[in-house]
C-alpha positions as CSV (number, residue, x, y, z in Angstrom):
1,M,59.3,24.4,180.2
2,A,59.6,22.7,176.8
3,A,63.0,21.7,175.7
4,R,64.4,23.9,173.1
5,A,64.8,22.4,169.7
6,S,68.4,22.6,168.6
7,I,68.7,24.6,165.4
8,I,71.0,23.3,162.8
9,P,72.2,26.0,160.5
10,F,71.7,25.4,156.8
11,R,74.9,24.8,154.9
12,P,74.6,24.4,151.2
13,R,76.5,21.5,149.7
14,P,79.7,22.6,148.1
15,R,79.5,22.6,144.4
16,K,81.6,20.1,142.6
17,R,84.4,21.9,140.8
18,K,84.9,21.0,137.2
19,K,88.5,19.9,136.5
20,L,90.4,22.0,134.0
21,V,92.1,18.8,132.8
22,S,91.4,15.1,133.4
23,D,93.7,13.0,135.5
24,A,94.8,11.1,132.5
25,V,95.8,14.3,130.6
26,L,97.5,15.8,133.7
27,G,99.4,12.6,134.4
28,M,100.6,12.6,130.7
29,L,101.5,16.3,130.8
30,L,103.7,15.6,133.9
31,F,105.3,12.6,132.3
32,V,106.1,14.5,129.1
33,F,107.6,17.4,131.1
34,V,109.9,14.9,132.8
35,E,110.8,13.4,129.4
36,I,111.5,16.8,127.9
37,M,114.1,17.3,130.8
38,L,115.6,13.8,129.9
39,F,116.0,14.7,126.3
40,A,117.3,18.2,127.1
41,G,120.0,16.3,129.1
42,F,120.8,14.1,126.2
43,I,121.0,16.9,123.7
44,S,123.2,18.9,126.1
45,A,125.5,16.0,126.6
46,F,125.8,15.4,122.8
47,V,126.4,19.1,122.1
48,I,129.1,19.4,124.8
49,I,131.0,16.3,123.8
50,K,130.8,17.2,120.1
51,A,132.1,20.7,120.9
52,R,135.1,19.3,122.8
53,A,135.9,17.0,119.8
54,I,135.9,19.9,117.3
55,G,139.7,20.1,117.6
56,S,139.8,16.5,116.4
57,V,137.5,15.1,113.8
58,W,133.8,14.5,114.5
59,P,132.6,11.9,113.8
60,P,135.8,9.9,114.3
61,P,137.5,9.0,111.0
62,N,136.9,5.2,111.5
63,Q,133.2,5.7,112.0
64,P,130.5,6.0,109.4
65,R,128.6,9.2,108.8
66,L,125.0,9.2,109.7
67,P,122.6,9.0,106.8
68,F,121.1,12.6,107.1
69,E,119.3,12.4,103.7
70,E,117.9,8.9,104.1
71,T,116.6,9.7,107.5
72,A,114.6,12.6,106.0
73,V,112.2,9.9,104.8
74,N,111.7,8.6,108.3
75,T,111.3,12.2,109.5
76,T,108.6,12.9,106.9
77,A,106.7,9.7,108.0
78,L,106.9,10.7,111.6
79,I,105.7,14.3,111.0
80,A,102.9,13.0,108.7
81,S,101.8,10.7,111.5
82,G,101.6,13.6,114.0
83,V,99.6,15.7,111.5
84,V,97.1,12.8,110.9
85,L,96.8,12.3,114.6
86,L,96.2,16.0,115.2
87,I,93.3,15.9,112.6
88,A,91.8,12.8,114.2
89,H,92.2,14.1,117.7
90,R,90.4,17.4,116.8
91,M,87.6,15.6,115.0
92,F,87.1,13.2,117.9
93,L,86.9,16.1,120.4
94,K,84.3,17.8,118.3
95,G,82.1,14.7,118.6
96,N,83.0,13.0,115.3
97,E,83.9,9.4,116.2
98,S,84.5,8.2,112.6
99,V,88.2,8.7,112.9
100,R,89.3,5.0,113.0
101,R,91.1,5.2,109.6
102,L,93.0,8.3,110.6
103,L,94.2,6.6,113.9
104,V,95.2,3.5,111.9
105,A,97.1,5.7,109.4
106,A,98.9,7.6,112.2
107,T,99.8,4.3,113.8
108,L,101.1,2.9,110.6
109,L,103.1,6.0,109.7
110,G,104.7,5.8,113.2
111,G,105.4,2.1,112.6
112,M,107.1,3.1,109.3
113,F,109.3,5.6,111.1
114,V,110.5,2.9,113.6
115,G,110.9,0.3,110.9
116,L,113.1,2.6,108.8
117,Q,115.1,3.5,111.8
118,G,115.7,-0.2,112.4
119,V,116.9,-0.7,108.9
120,E,119.2,2.3,109.3
121,W,120.6,0.9,112.5
122,L,121.4,-2.5,110.9
123,A,123.3,-0.7,108.1
124,L,125.2,1.4,110.6
125,I,126.1,-1.7,112.7
126,R,127.4,-3.4,109.5
127,E,129.5,-0.4,108.8
128,G,131.0,-0.6,112.3
129,L,129.0,1.9,114.3
130,T,128.1,0.2,117.5
131,I,127.4,1.3,121.0
132,T,131.0,0.2,122.0
133,S,132.8,1.4,118.9
134,S,133.4,5.0,120.1
135,T,131.8,7.8,122.2
136,Y,130.1,8.8,119.0
137,G,128.4,5.4,118.7
138,A,127.6,5.3,122.4
139,L,126.0,8.8,122.2
140,F,124.1,8.0,119.0
141,Y,122.5,4.7,120.2
142,T,121.8,6.2,123.7
143,V,120.0,9.3,122.4
144,I,118.3,7.9,119.3
145,G,117.6,4.6,121.1
146,A,115.8,6.5,123.9
147,H,113.6,8.2,121.2
148,A,112.9,4.9,119.5
149,T,111.9,3.3,122.8
150,H,109.4,6.2,123.4
151,A,108.2,5.9,119.8
152,V,107.5,2.2,120.2
153,A,105.6,2.8,123.5
154,A,103.6,5.6,121.8
155,I,102.8,3.5,118.8
156,L,101.5,0.7,121.1
157,A,99.4,3.3,122.9
158,L,98.0,4.6,119.6
159,A,97.1,1.0,118.6
160,W,95.4,0.5,122.0
161,A,93.4,3.7,121.5
162,T,92.4,2.5,118.0
163,L,91.2,-0.8,119.4
164,R,89.2,1.0,122.1
165,L,87.6,3.1,119.4
166,A,86.6,0.0,117.5
167,R,85.0,-1.3,120.6
168,G,83.3,1.9,121.4
169,T,85.1,2.5,124.6
170,L,87.5,5.3,123.6
171,T,87.0,8.4,125.7
172,R,88.1,12.0,125.0
173,D,90.5,11.9,128.0
174,V,92.1,8.7,126.9
175,L,92.7,9.8,123.4
176,S,94.0,13.2,124.5
177,A,96.5,11.5,126.8
178,V,97.7,9.2,124.0
179,A,97.8,12.1,121.6
180,I,99.9,14.2,123.9
181,F,102.5,11.4,124.2
182,W,102.6,11.0,120.5
183,Y,103.0,14.8,119.9
184,F,105.9,14.7,122.2
185,V,107.6,11.9,120.3
186,V,106.9,13.7,117.0
187,L,108.1,17.2,118.2
188,V,111.3,16.1,120.0
189,W,112.5,14.3,116.9
190,P,113.5,17.3,114.7
191,F,115.7,18.6,117.5
192,L,117.4,15.2,117.7
193,Y,117.5,14.9,113.9
194,F,119.4,18.2,113.4
195,V,121.6,18.0,116.5
196,V,122.7,14.4,116.1
197,Y,122.6,13.8,112.4
198,L,124.3,17.0,111.2
């Protein structure tokens, strides 16, 4: 009797599932979520400490007032940078790769924001507002300094994306991840501006 041939059942190969978002975008979204929690904590701490000081004077009488009006220029530059990046990002996602000037403009506007913040800080330090001068100073430099650190990192990421675009190696996923980081920096600023500077 002939040996029976073993029958191997046919199993179709599983289809590769298309990812909803790339690893780079997902990683950046998770990072931004954590950073939102960080800044929510900063804002809460600032609001609570300021509320407890309402019986006394806030800011302390020996400390300078924050330059709300002058900082509006910085804020305008930052928001303009976000809008320019949004336009460049959308154009790039639609297949238009001639967005180099827009990426450069977004980066320069972001750099303008950080530079003007630096000038503001130097003036405040000369007027006596330091991280050790009062709780007010410590809160200001911690909260606004954390934002400035994020802004510098995001500007470097924008410059890196612009360089990759010039070399022809910029991908949609990379630009999207960088853009999400910059949008976060831009969108968290108005909350900090109105809570801390008013």
